[in-house]
VOVEX-634183 format. One record per residue (C-alpha): residue in three letters; x negated, z, y; residue number from 0. Coordinates in steps of 0.5 Angstrom, whole numbers, m for minus. Example, Ala and Ser with C-alpha at 12.3 -4.5 7.8 and 13.67 -1.06 7.14 Angstrom:
VOVEX-634183
PT  ALA  m25  16  m9  0
PT  SER  m27  14  m2  1
end
This chain:
VOVEX-634183
PT  MET  m47  m35  m16  0
PT  LYS  m40  m32  m16  1
PT  SER  m38  m29  m10  2
PT  VAL  m37  m21  m9  3
PT  ARG  m31  m23  m6  4
PT  ASP  m28  m25  m12  5
PT  GLU  m29  m18  m15  6
PT  ARG  m28  m13  m10  7
PT  THR  m24  m13  m3  8
PT  VAL  m27  m13  3  9
PT  HIS  m24  m6  4  10
PT  GLU  m28  m4  m2  11
PT  ILE  m34  m6  0  12
PT  GLU  m34  m3  7  13
PT  GLN  m32  3  4  14
PT  ASP  m37  4  m2  15
PT  ALA  m43  2  3  16
PT  SER  m40  7  8  17
PT  THR  m41  12  3  18
PT  ALA  m48  10  1  19
PT  LEU  m50  11  8  20
PT  TRP  m47  18  8  21
PT  LEU  m50  19  2  22
PT  THR  m57  17  5  23
PT  LYS  m56  22  11  24
PT  LEU  m55  28  6  25
PT  ARG  m61  26  2  26
PT  TRP  m65  26  8  27
PT  ILE  m63  33  9  28
PT  ALA  m65  34  2  29
PT  ILE  m72  31  2  30
PT  GLY  m73  35  9  31
PT  GLY  m71  41  5  32
PT  GLN  m76  40  m1  33
PT  LEU  m82  39  4  34
PT  LEU  m80  45  8  35
PT  VAL  m80  49  2  36
PT  ILE  m86  46  m2  37
PT  GLY  m90  47  5  38
PT  PHE  m88  54  6  39
PT  VAL  m89  56  m1  40
PT  TRP  m96  53  m1  41
PT  LEU  m98  55  6  42
PT  PHE  m95  62  7  43
PT  LEU  m94  65  0  44
PT  LYS  m100  62  m3  45
PT  LEU  m97  60  m9  46
PT  PRO  m101  55  m14  47
PT  LEU  m97  49  m14  48
PT  ALA  m98  42  m17  49
PT  LEU  m98  39  m11  50
PT  PRO  m99  32  m13  51
PT  GLN  m93  32  m18  52
PT  LEU  m88  35  m13  53
PT  LEU  m90  30  m7  54
PT  SER  m90  24  m12  55
PT  LEU  m83  26  m14  56
PT  VAL  m81  27  m7  57
PT  LEU  m84  21  m5  58
PT  LEU  m80  17  m10  59
PT  THR  m73  20  m7  60
PT  ALA  m75  18  0  61
PT  LEU  m77  11  m3  62
PT  SER  m70  10  m7  63
PT  ASN  m67  13  0  64
PT  VAL  m70  7  4  65
PT  GLY  m67  2  m1  66
PT  LEU  m60  5  m1  67
PT  TRP  m60  5  6  68
PT  TYR  m63  m2  7  69
PT  PHE  m58  m5  2  70
PT  ALA  m52  m1  5  71
PT  LYS  m54  m4  12  72
PT  ARG  m54  m11  9  73
PT  ALA  m48  m11  6  74
PT  LEU  m44  m8  13  75
PT  ARG  m48  m13  17  76
PT  GLN  m46  m19  12  77
PT  LEU  m39  m17  12  78
PT  GLU  m39  m17  20  79
PT  THR  m41  m24  20  80
PT  ASP  m36  m26  14  81
PT  ASP  m42  m28  9  82
PT  ALA  m38  m30  3  83
PT  GLY  m45  m28  m1  84
PT  VAL  m45  m21  1  85
PT  ALA  m49  m17  m4  86
PT  GLY  m45  m13  m9  87
PT  PHE  m49  m7  m8  88
PT  PRO  m48  m1  m7  89
PT  GLN  m42  0  m12  90
PT  ARG  m39  6  m15  91
PT  GLY  m43  5  m21  92
PT  ASP  m50  4  m17  93
PT  LEU  m48  11  m13  94
PT  GLY  m47  14  m20  95
PT  GLY  m54  12  m22  96
PT  ILE  m57  14  m15  97
PT  LEU  m54  21  m17  98
PT  LEU  m57  21  m24  99
PT  PHE  m64  20  m21  100
PT  ASP  m63  26  m16  101
PT  VAL  m61  30  m22  102
PT  ALA  m68  28  m26  103
PT  ILE  m72  29  m19  104
PT  LEU  m69  36  m19  105
PT  THR  m71  37  m26  106
PT  GLY  m78  35  m25  107
PT  LEU  m79  39  m19  108
PT  LEU  m76  45  m22  109
PT  PHE  m80  44  m28  110
PT  TYR  m87  44  m24  111
PT  THR  m84  50  m20  112
PT  GLY  m82  55  m26  113
PT  GLY  m76  52  m29  114
PT  ALA  m70  56  m30  115
PT  ALA  m73  62  m27  116
PT  ASN  m73  59  m20  117
PT  PRO  m67  60  m16  118
PT  PHE  m67  53  m14  119
PT  VAL  m64  51  m20  120
PT  LEU  m57  53  m17  121
PT  PHE  m58  46  m13  122
PT  TYR  m55  43  m19  123
PT  VAL  m49  45  m17  124
PT  ALA  m50  41  m10  125
PT  ASN  m51  35  m14  126
PT  ILE  m44  36  m18  127
PT  ALA  m40  37  m12  128
PT  VAL  m43  31  m9  129
PT  ALA  m41  27  m15  130
PT  GLY  m34  30  m15  131
PT  VAL  m33  27  m8  132
PT  VAL  m36  20  m8  133
PT  LEU  m35  18  m15  134
PT  SER  m30  17  m20  135
PT  LYS  m28  22  m25  136
PT  TYR  m32  20  m31  137
PT  TRP  m38  19  m27  138
PT  ALA  m37  26  m24  139
PT  ILE  m37  28  m31  140
PT  GLY  m43  24  m33  141
PT  ILE  m47  28  m27  142
PT  SER  m44  35  m29  143
PT  PHE  m47  33  m37  144
PT  ALA  m54  31  m34  145
PT  SER  m54  37  m30  146
PT  VAL  m53  42  m36  147
PT  MET  m58  38  m40  148
PT  GLY  m63  39  m35  149
PT  CYS  m62  46  m34  150
PT  LEU  m62  47  m42  151
PT  PHE  m69  43  m42  152
PT  LEU  m72  48  m36  153
PT  LEU  m69  54  m41  154
PT  LEU  m73  51  m46  155
PT  THR  m80  48  m43  156
PT  SER  m83  48  m36  157
PT  HIS  m89  49  m32  158
PT  ARG  m91  56  m32  159
PT  LEU  m91  60  m25  160
PT  GLU  m94  67  m24  161
PT  VAL  m89  69  m19  162
PT  PHE  m84  68  m25  163
PT  ASP  m87  72  m30  164
PT  GLY  m83  77  m34  165
PT  SER  m76  73  m32  166
PT  ALA  m71  73  m37  167
PT  PHE  m70  65  m35  168
PT  ALA  m77  63  m36  169
PT  SER  m78  58  m41  170
PT  GLU  m83  62  m45  171
PT  ALA  m78  68  m45  172
PT  THR  m75  70  m52  173
PT  TRP  m68  66  m53  174
PT  GLY  m63  72  m53  175
PT  VAL  m57  74  m50  176
PT  THR  m59  73  m43  177
PT  LYS  m61  66  m43  178
PT  THR  m55  64  m48  179
PT  ALA  m50  68  m43  180
PT  PHE  m53  64  m37  181
PT  PHE  m53  57  m40  182
PT  ILE  m46  58  m42  183
PT  ALA  m44  61  m35  184
PT  PHE  m48  55  m32  185
PT  ALA  m44  50  m37  186
PT  THR  m37  53  m36  187
PT  CYS  m38  53  m28  188
PT  SER  m40  46  m28  189
PT  GLY  m34  44  m32  190
PT  VAL  m29  47  m27  191
PT  LEU  m33  45  m21  192
PT  THR  m33  38  m23  193
PT  TYR  m25  38  m25  194
PT  PHE  m23  42  m18  195
PT  VAL  m27  38  m14  196
PT  SER  m25  31  m17  197
PT  GLN  m18  33  m17  198
PT  LEU  m19  35  m9  199
PT  ALA  m22  29  m8  200
PT  LEU  m17  24  m11  201
PT  GLU  m11  28  m7  202
PT  VAL  m15  27  m1  203
PT  ARG  m16  19  m3  204
PT  LEU  m9  18  m5  205
PT  ARG  m6  22  2  206
PT  ASP  m11  17  6  207
PT  ARG  m8  11  2  208
PT  ARG  m1  14  3  209
PT  LEU  m2  15  11  210
PT  ALA  m5  8  11  211
PT  ILE  1  5  8  212
PT  ALA  6  9  12  213
PT  GLU  2  7  19  214
PT  LYS  2  m1  17  215
PT  GLU  10  0  15  216
PT  LYS  11  3  22  217
PT  GLU  7  m2  26  218
PT  ARG  11  m7  22  219
PT  ALA  18  m4  23  220
PT  GLN  16  m4  31  221
PT  ARG  14  m11  31  222
PT  LEU  21  m13  27  223
PT  GLU  25  m8  32  224
PT  ALA  21  m12  38  225
PT  LEU  23  m19  35  226
PT  ALA  31  m17  34  227
PT  THR  31  m14  41  228
PT  LEU  28  m21  43  229
PT  ALA  33  m25  39  230
PT  ALA  39  m21  42  231
PT  GLY  36  m22  49  232
PT  ALA  36  m29  48  233
PT  GLY  43  m29  45  234
PT  HIS  46  m26  51  235
PT  GLU  42  m30  56  236
PT  LEU  44  m37  53  237
PT  ALA  51  m35  52  238
PT  SER  53  m36  59  239
PT  PRO  50  m43  60  240
PT  LEU  52  m45  53  241
PT  SER  59  m43  55  242
PT  THR  59  m47  61  243
PT  ILE  57  m53  58  244
PT  ALA  62  m52  53  245
PT  VAL  67  m52  58  246
PT  ILE  64  m59  61  247
PT  ALA  64  m62  55  248
PT  GLY  71  m60  53  249
PT  GLU  73  m63  60  250
PT  MET  69  m69  59  251
PT  SER  72  m71  52  252
PT  ARG  79  m70  55  253
PT  THR  78  m75  61  254
PT  LEU  75  m80  56  255
PT  ASP  81  m80  51  256
PT  LYS  85  m83  57  257
PT  GLN  80  m88  59  258
PT  ASP  78  m95  55  259
PT  ILE  71  m93  53  260
PT  PRO  67  m95  47  261
PT  GLU  68  m91  40  262
PT  ARG  61  m89  40  263
PT  VAL  61  m85  46  264
PT  LYS  67  m81  44  265
PT  ARG  63  m80  38  266
PT  ASP  57  m77  42  267
PT  VAL  61  m73  46  268
PT  GLY  65  m70  39  269
PT  LEU  58  m69  37  270
PT  ILE  56  m65  43  271
PT  ARG  62  m60  42  272
PT  GLU  60  m59  35  273
PT  GLU  53  m58  36  274
PT  LEU  55  m53  42  275
PT  ASN  60  m49  37  276
PT  ARG  54  m49  32  277
PT  CYS  49  m46  38  278
PT  LYS  55  m41  39  279
PT  ASP  55  m39  32  280
PT  ILE  48  m38  32  281
PT  LEU  48  m34  38  282
PT  HIS  53  m29  35  283
PT  ARG  49  m28  29  284
PT  MET  43  m26  33  285
PT  LYS  47  m21  37  286
PT  SER  49  m18  31  287
PT  GLY  42  m16  30  288
PT  ALA  43  m12  36  289
PT  GLY  48  m8  32  290
PT  GLU  54  m11  35  291
PT  ALA  57  m13  28  292
PT  ALA  55  m6  25  293
PT  ALA  59  m3  31  294
PT  GLU  66  m6  28  295
PT  ARG  71  m1  28  296
PT  LEU  72  2  21  297
PT  HIS  78  1  17  298
PT  PRO  81  3  10  299
PT  VAL  80  m3  6  300
PT  SER  79  m4  m1  301
PT  LEU  73  m7  m4  302
PT  GLY  76  m12  m8  303
PT  ASP  79  m15  m1  304
PT  ILE  72  m15  2  305
PT  LEU  69  m19  m4  306
PT  ASP  75  m24  m3  307
PT  GLU  74  m24  4  308
PT  THR  66  m26  3  309
PT  ILE  67  m31  m2  310
PT  ALA  73  m35  1  311
PT  ALA  69  m37  7  312
PT  MET  63  m40  2  313
PT  ARG  62  m47  1  314
PT  GLU  62  m47  m6  315
PT  PRO  66  m41  m8  316
PT  ASN  67  m43  m15  317
PT  ARG  60  m42  m17  318
PT  VAL  60  m35  m16  319
PT  ASP  62  m31  m22  320
PT  VAL  65  m24  m20  321
PT  HIS  65  m18  m25  322
PT  ILE  69  m12  m23  323
PT  ASP  74  m7  m26  324
PT  ARG  81  m6  m23  325
PT  ALA  79  1  m21  326
PT  VAL  73  m1  m17  327
PT  GLU  77  m7  m14  328
PT  ASP  83  m3  m12  329
PT  PHE  78  3  m9  330
PT  LYS  79  4  m1  331
PT  ALA  74  6  3  332
PT  LEU  72  6  11  333
PT  LEU  68  0  12  334
PT  PRO  67  m5  17  335
PT  LYS  71  m11  13  336
PT  GLN  68  m17  18  337
PT  ALA  61  m15  19  338
PT  LEU  60  m13  11  339
PT  SER  63  m19  9  340
PT  GLN  59  m23  13  341
PT  ALA  53  m19  11  342
PT  LEU  54  m20  3  343
PT  ARG  56  m27  4  344
PT  ASN  49  m28  7  345
PT  LEU  46  m26  0  346
PT  LEU  51  m30  m4  347
PT  GLN  49  m36  0  348
PT  ASN  42  m35  m1  349
PT  GLY  43  m34  m8  350
PT  LEU  47  m41  m9  351
PT  ASP  42  m44  m5  352
PT  ALA  36  m42  m9  353
PT  SER  40  m43  m16  354
PT  LYS  41  m51  m14  355
PT  HIS  47  m54  m16  356
PT  PRO  51  m53  m22  357
PT  GLY  47  m46  m22  358
PT  HIS  52  m40  m22  359
PT  VAL  51  m33  m18  360
PT  GLU  53  m27  m22  361
PT  VAL  56  m21  m18  362
PT  TYR  57  m14  m22  363
PT  SER  61  m9  m18  364
PT  THR  61  m2  m20  365
PT  ILE  62  5  m16  366
PT  LEU  56  10  m18  367
PT  MET  58  18  m18  368
PT  PRO  51  22  m15  369
PT  GLN  50  29  m17  370
PT  GLU  52  31  m10  371
PT  GLY  59  28  m11  372
PT  ARG  59  22  m6  373
PT  ARG  61  16  m9  374
PT  THR  56  10  m8  375
PT  TRP  58  2  m8  376
PT  GLU  53  m2  m12  377
PT  LEU  53  m9  m12  378
PT  ILE  48  m13  m16  379
PT  ILE  47  m20  m15  380
PT  HIS  43  m25  m20  381
PT  ASP  42  m32  m18  382
PT  SER  39  m37  m23  383
PT  GLY  33  m40  m19  384
PT  SER  26  m40  m20  385
PT  GLY  25  m33  m17  386
PT  MET  20  m31  m11  387
PT  SER  13  m31  m10  388
PT  ASP  10  m24  m9  389
PT  GLU  8  m26  m2  390
PT  VAL  16  m28  m1  391
PT  MET  18  m22  m4  392
PT  ARG  13  m18  1  393
PT  ARG  16  m22  7  394
PT  ILE  23  m22  6  395
PT  GLY  28  m19  11  396
PT  GLU  23  m21  17  397
PT  PRO  27  m24  22  398
PT  PHE  26  m32  23  399
PT  PHE  22  m32  16  400
PT  THR  25  m37  11  401
PT  THR  23  m41  5  402
PT  LYS  28  m46  7  403
PT  GLU  27  m53  10  404
PT  VAL  27  m54  17  405
PT  GLY  34  m54  20  406
PT  GLU  37  m51  13  407
PT  GLY  36  m44  16  408
PT  MET  34  m39  21  409
PT  GLY  31  m34  17  410
PT  LEU  36  m29  20  411
PT  GLY  41  m28  14  412
PT  VAL  37  m22  10  413
PT  PHE  35  m19  17  414
PT  LEU  42  m18  20  415
PT  THR  45  m17  13  416
PT  ARG  40  m11  12  417
PT  ASN  41  m8  19  418
PT  VAL  49  m8  17  419
PT  ILE  48  m5  11  420
PT  GLN  43  0  13  421
PT  GLY  47  2  19  422
PT  LEU  52  4  14  423
PT  GLY  47  9  11  424
PT  GLY  46  4  5  425
PT  SER  40  0  2  426
PT  LEU  38  m7  0  427
PT  LYS  33  m8  m5  428
PT  PHE  30  m15  m9  429
PT  ALA  27  m15  m15  430
PT  LYS  24  m21  m20  431
PT  ARG  29  m23  m26  432
PT  GLN  26  m24  m32  433
PT  PRO  25  m30  m34  434
PT  ALA  27  m33  m28  435
PT  GLY  31  m32  m22  436
PT  THR  32  m26  m17  437
PT  THR  36  m19  m17  438
PT  CYS  39  m17  m11  439
PT  THR  41  m9  m11  440
PT  VAL  46  m7  m5  441
PT  GLN  48  0  m5  442
PT  ILE  53  3  0  443
PT  PRO  55  10  1  444
PT  LEU  63  10  1  445
PT  ARG  67  14  6  446
PT  VAL  74  16  4  447
PT  GLU  80  17  9  448
PT  THR  82  24  9  449
PT  LEU  89  26  11  450
end
């Protein structure tokens, strides 16, 4: 048997089950109201009612409500126990069927109590409103159409009730202007009500979804901020002991150079110094996440110089193809040269790592002129790798998240790059490239030095 989790998400199941429980409460109120009205008319007004038929219809509604409540509760219980075989009921289609059943029951109750002449015919509107709130637009239209057809049926035929004799809406009354106008007004009102209630419910659902997404993004940003603070704090705390070790390793190396010791020991000491330098570089990048690099003083620098600085320090600069016009290359703006070069270098190096040898990375550099007049530097970076999965695309930029092998990367490159770029008021976006690869788009607003 196919699991419902293959068809619907847990959130959708829980939402539909909760809607079903809310609907059961509303229907119990309606059942109580029906019994109260029937009892009042029978006992106090002494009107001759078809009690067996009326009570049978109310009983059918009650039984269907018990079934709806049972299936909704079972679905919620199985969700709590993480049962993969949770029943697919109730779904939106099932709830639509329940409301269609209610329209049929209401039509039956009205049929035995005077038809369209009975003022309770207005309760069709309640079913239409509920359908607009809990169902899709198409189901709401279906419920509205069924209600209009039920009203038409009652205008044509119904069980006679003496109290409504002479009413222009009684089924035995001649079909004239009054009946026609009433039917047209009822159908028009049903259509308008369906449209506006459905649109309002849709807007509410979209707003709730946007709020939920915004809340998740806020929580994610807070977690990233905490990780960045932790990284910066660790960098500051480890800097002092590592500096002390570096000094001692330097003294030891100079002392050993004067001694006749095995070459293997000297290589080990040299390796210690190399690893210490690597640790210092890592700590420098971690502290940059706290904003130290972005706090570099702004100087007038050409965009071409920044790209040259970026590529010059890369391991394989020959694999980077830059496409830039002379006007863009010579354009000068106030930018932190070292911080921005390091940030862009991280992106280009990631592109080279993804492209594998001898694949190339292409860089397109242009200046955009928005309507408000402030120039924006746009860099588009194309790699020739295999591309990123949806999960990687969603998590890219999180600190310490990396797809590289252990020892090849810390997962801080994109995170620190984004910090620098956003600190300059810019943006960093990633997208899948067809047929393969990834496109990275960097946009940085440019400040021009004025005299």
